[in-house]
N, C-alpha and C positions, 0 to 999 in steps of 0.2 A: 434493379440490376446492380450488383456489386462491382467494385473495381477489379481489374485484372492485372497481375504482375508478370512481367517477363523476366526470366533469369538468364543472365549472360554467361555463355560458355566460352571455351578457348577460342572459337572461331571468330569472335567479335571483340576480343580484348584489344585495347588500344585504338579502337575505332571511335570517331567522333559521334556523339549522340545524335546530332542533326542528320548526319549521313546515314546512320543506322535507321532512323525513323523514316527518312525519305525512301529508303529501300523497302522497309517493312510495310509502310502504307503507300504503295506505289500509285494508287489512284487519287491520293490527296495532293492538292497543290502545295508547293513548298511554303508558300505564304501562310497556310493553315498550320503547318508543322511548327514554324517559328513563332506563330501567334500562341499556340498551346504551350510552348516552352517558356515564352515571355510571361504568360499569365500563371504559370505554375500548375497547369492542368496535367502536364506530364512531369513526373518527379523520379528521381533516382534515390533509392534507399530512404524514401520519405522526405527527401530534401529537394529544394529548388536547385536547378543547375542551368548553366549557360550552354548555348548551342555548341561551343567548342569543347565541352567536357569530354574526356576520353574514358571510355568504358573499361571497367576492371572486372576480373573474374568474380562471378557470383553477385554482381550488381543486380538489384531488382528495380525494373522500370515499371512505374505505375501508369497504366493506361486508363484514361477516363471512361466511365461506363458507356457513354454513347458511341464509343468506337469499338467495343468488344466484338460486335458482330460484323464489323466493317470488312474484316479479312475474309469472311465467308460469303460475301456477296459476289455476284458476277462482276467482272471488271466493267467499269462504266466507260472506260476509254475504248472507243472503236476505231481501230486504225484502218484506213482505206487500203484496199489491196494494192492500189497504184503506189502508195507510199512504201509498202513492203518491197515492191519490185524496185523502186528507186533506191531503197536502202541496200538491197542486194547488189545492185550495179555500182554503188558507191564504195563497196568493200575493196580496199587496196590489197590487204593481206589478212589472213587469219590462221591461227593454229589452236591448240588445245587450251591455251592460256589467254589469248586476247584477239581482238578484232581491231584493225586499223581502217577507218573510213575517211573518205573525202567529203566532209559535210558541205551541203549547199549553203550559200548565203541566205539569210533570213529564216533559217530553220533553227529554233531554239534547241539547246541540249536537254532542257527540262520543260515539262508542262508548267503552266502558270495561269494566272487570271486571264491573260490575253491569248494563251496558247492551249488548246485542248490536249495536245500531245507534243512531245519533243523527241529528239533523237533517241534518248534512252528508252522511251516508251516503245518506239518502233523496234529497237533492238530486242527488247524483252518479248515483244509480240512475235518476233522472228525466231527467237531462241527461248521458248517458254520453259524448257526443262533445265536451263542453266542459270547460275547465280550471276546475272549480268549487272555490272556497275560501271559508271564513268570513272576513268582514271584521272581525268583532268577536265577542265572546261575551256571553251572559247566563246566569245560573244556571239549572240544570235546573228549579227550582221557580218561576222567574219566567216569566210569559207576555209576549207582545208582540213588538215590532219586532226583527227580526234581518236584517241585510244580508248577502247572499251575492254574491261576485264571480264573473263568468263568464270573466274573463281576468286575466292577471297585470298588465297595464297599469293597469286600474282598481283592482286590489288595492293596488298601490303608491301610486296617486293617493289613495286613501282613507286608507291607513295614514299618509301624511304629514300629513293633516288630523287624524287621531286623535292622533298624537304631539304635535302643536302645540296640542291642546285646541280645535280649531276645529269639531269635530262636536258639535252640540247634541242632547242627549238629555233627555227628560222622562219621568218615571215617575209613576204614581199608586199610592197605598198607603193602607191602613187601619191606624192606629196605636192601640195601647192607651193609654188616658188622654186628657186634653184638653190640647192645646198652648195656651199663653197667647197666643202671637203667632207670626208667621213668624220663622224662625230660619235663619241660615247657619252651617254647621258646617265648620270647618277643622281637620283633624287629620292624623296620619300613620298609614298602615296598613302593618303588617308582615305579609307573606304567608308568611314562613318557617315559621310555626307550623302551617300547614295540613297539612303532611306528617305531623304527629304527632296532631292531634285534629280535623282537617278544618274548623278554624275559624281565621279571621284575627283579629288584634287591633290595637288602636290603640297605637302605640309611637313614641317619639322616633326610633327607628332605621328607621322605615318611610318610605314615599313619600307625598307630599302628596295629600290627598283633600279635595275641596271639594264640599259639597252644600247646596242651599238648599231648605228645607221651607216650602212655601206652603200655608196653610190654605184648603181648599176648602169644608169644612163641619164644624161641631162638633156632636157628639152628647153625651149624658149621660156616657158612659164611653169614648168613642172620638173620634178625629179623622181625617177624610178629607183627605189632603194630595196636593199635586202636588210632586214632587221634581225639581229641576233639578240635574244633576251636571255640574261643570266638568272633572272627571277621571273615569277609568274603572277604579278599583281593584277588586280582587276583593271581593265581598260588601260593597261600600262603604256602600250605603244601609242594609243590614241591621245592620251592626255599629255604625254611627253612631246610628241611631235607638234601638238597644238601650242605648247609652251615654248617650243623652238621657233614659233611663228611660221611653221610649215605643216599645217594640219593635213590630215589625210583627205583626199578627194572623196566627196559624198559622205563625210562624217556628219551625221545629223545632231550629234550630241556636243562634240568638241570642235566642229568645223566652222566654216564660214557660209552662212545661209545664202547670201547673194551669189557667191561664187558657185556653190552647189547648184543653185537654180540655173546659172549660166551654163554649167556643164551639162545639165539635163536638157536644156534647150538645144544644145549642139549635138548631143549623143543619144538622147532618149534612154540613158542608162542612169539608174539611181542607186545601184548597189555600192556599198562601202568598198573602197579600193584597198582592201587589206585581206591577205591570203596566208594561211598557215601552210607554208610550202613544204616543210620537212620536220621530222622529229627523230631523235636518236637517243637510245637508252640501252641498258643491259637487260637481256631476257632472263628467264628464270634460271638458266645455266650460266649466267654472268658473261654471256657473249654479247659484245656490242652490235646492235642492229640499227640500221638507218632506213627510213622510208620517206618517199617523196609523194606529194599530192599534186597532180597537174591542175593548173588554173582552168577555170571554165571559159567558155567563149566570150561571155560578157566582160570579164576582166581583160582579156586579150584585145577585144574590140575597143574598150575604153582606153587602154594603153596606146593603141594605134591612133585613136582619135585625138588624144591630148598632145601627141607629138607635133601636130600641126596647128594647135591653138595658141593664141597669144592673149594674155590678160593684161590690159592696160592699167597701170598703177595710178 
């Protein structure tokens, strides 16, 4: 079986090669896509490329022989009907260009080695005739606003705003300890460490990350905050709050294990206390729109429970 080349038309110009392949091979884990790029099994114009390479008109993507028939197979991902129903209930708003959903905590946006399917797979199963893509990502453990594009035109429109930091995102979180005052954090986040220990770190070699922590309510041993992010780096709020010595409650990566265990013993709730509460951007007609995602019961229960808890230093 010979190699197969895919020729890039106007619809995909400017798109990153990794995102293009993730959409093209929807049933393949992302880890497999990145592995093929790293090994040079997938090439553009006969040359090796990095995942961040942006496609140009008439680029030819070489697909390895063993994947040529992959697109013609029946989808291997079977989405339970209950998941489809949950997805429909989670839709906050939709029009011809996008869907705004209130994602559950512990639901990944993508499938992977530990997840048979993610939010994007569920969305594609629910809208099989549309060109469905994620506009942005949030952590598996984080609940709240996720925007999904229904066409490439809106996807590119939104991505331009995202790259120029014109998308407004606000989160709500419960932090260990009591913040003295509102604080803006400017640091640089290096994501290169994630491949080794699944955690990012603040480093002078990283990319700029800006977050503003605004106090909503103080408790004896906790602070309920609203966090406005001006950038969208991986695990941004989680690593910055941890380095402020006020980690997010129930953060299993950057938090405090013993205190998380204490919280669970008192509340029986283990979800990360971080919620993507709202998102604001310009729609395809350049009109500013803003949407809010209500917190689920577990977050509200956790907030109520910690108000009466005291942690001894």
